C-alpha positions as CSV (number, residue, x, y, z in Angstrom):
1,M,-11.5,-10.8,15.1
2,C,-8.1,-10.5,16.9
3,G,-6.0,-13.6,16.5
4,I,-8.1,-15.1,13.7
5,A,-6.2,-15.6,10.5
6,K,-8.1,-15.1,7.2
7,K,-6.8,-15.8,3.7
8,I,-7.2,-12.9,1.3
9,A,-7.0,-13.5,-2.5
10,L,-4.6,-10.9,-3.9
11,Q,-3.5,-10.5,-7.5
12,T,0.3,-10.9,-8.1
13,T,0.6,-7.2,-8.7
14,E,-1.2,-6.3,-5.5
15,N,0.8,-8.8,-3.6
16,G,4.0,-7.2,-4.8
17,I,2.8,-3.7,-4.1
18,L,1.8,-4.6,-0.5
19,R,5.1,-6.3,0.1
20,V,7.2,-3.4,-1.1
21,L,5.1,-0.9,0.7
22,V,5.5,-2.9,4.1
23,E,9.2,-3.3,3.4
24,N,9.8,0.4,2.7
25,Q,7.6,1.9,5.3
26,E,9.8,5.1,5.5
27,L,9.2,5.9,1.7
28,V,6.3,7.7,0.1
29,F,5.4,6.5,-3.4
30,N,4.4,8.8,-6.1
31,N,4.6,9.2,-9.8
32,N,7.7,11.3,-9.7
33,S,9.7,9.4,-7.0
34,Y,12.6,7.1,-7.2
35,A,10.6,4.9,-4.8
36,F,7.7,4.3,-7.5
37,G,10.5,3.3,-10.0
38,Q,11.8,1.0,-7.3
39,L,8.4,-0.5,-6.7
40,K,7.9,-1.1,-10.4
41,R,11.3,-3.0,-10.7
42,E,10.6,-5.0,-7.6
43,I,7.3,-6.3,-8.9
44,G,8.6,-6.7,-12.4
45,R,6.2,-4.1,-13.9
46,E,8.8,-1.5,-15.0
47,D,7.3,-1.2,-18.5
48,D,3.6,-1.2,-17.9
49,L,2.6,0.0,-14.4
50,S,1.2,3.6,-14.5
51,Y,0.6,5.7,-11.5
52,G,-3.1,5.4,-12.3
53,A,-2.9,1.7,-12.1
54,L,-1.0,2.0,-8.9
55,R,-3.9,4.0,-7.4
56,T,-6.4,1.3,-8.5
57,H,-4.4,-1.4,-7.0
58,I,-4.1,0.7,-3.7
59,K,-7.9,1.1,-3.8
60,N,-8.5,-2.6,-4.3
61,L,-6.0,-3.6,-1.6
62,R,-7.7,-1.2,0.8
63,H,-11.0,-2.8,0.0
64,K,-9.6,-6.5,0.2
65,L,-7.6,-5.8,3.5
66,G,-10.8,-4.4,5.3
67,R,-9.8,-2.5,8.5
68,F,-6.1,-3.2,7.8
69,G,-6.5,-1.3,4.4
70,E,-6.3,1.9,6.5
71,C,-2.6,1.2,7.0
72,M,-2.1,2.1,3.2
73,V,-2.1,5.9,3.9
74,T,-2.5,8.7,1.4
75,V,0.0,11.4,2.1
76,P,-1.8,14.5,0.7
77,G,0.1,16.0,-2.1
78,L,2.9,13.3,-1.9
79,G,1.6,9.9,-2.6
80,Y,1.2,6.6,-0.7
81,K,2.9,4.8,2.0
82,F,2.3,2.0,4.5
83,M,1.8,3.0,8.2
84,P,1.7,0.1,10.7
85,P,-1.6,-0.2,12.6
86,E,-0.2,1.2,15.9
87,K,1.0,4.3,14.1
88,V,-2.3,4.7,12.4
89,L,-4.1,4.5,15.6
90,V,-1.7,7.1,17.3
91,S,-2.1,9.6,14.5
92,G,-6.0,9.4,14.9
93,K,-6.7,8.0,11.4
94,V,-8.5,5.0,12.6
95,S,-11.7,5.3,14.4
96,S,-12.8,2.7,17.0
């Protein structure tokens, strides 16, 4: 599959979440973090995006992105962050 582009249908909110996570790879997003508030502002969902909804969107994104969904990492006890594929491989999170 390397080198083959595939279109993936994402909801507007999913697209926004993915974009913000990729652009802010150094941040961990959780319900108490400034980063989560920033994420909600960036995607225009300040008033109605709960942390539970974020968890659901992350789950859906992981499914839709297939093997690249593993780049959306759960940091135990902290939240979610995006980790580029090469870092995921080095940390042993992805099996061959």
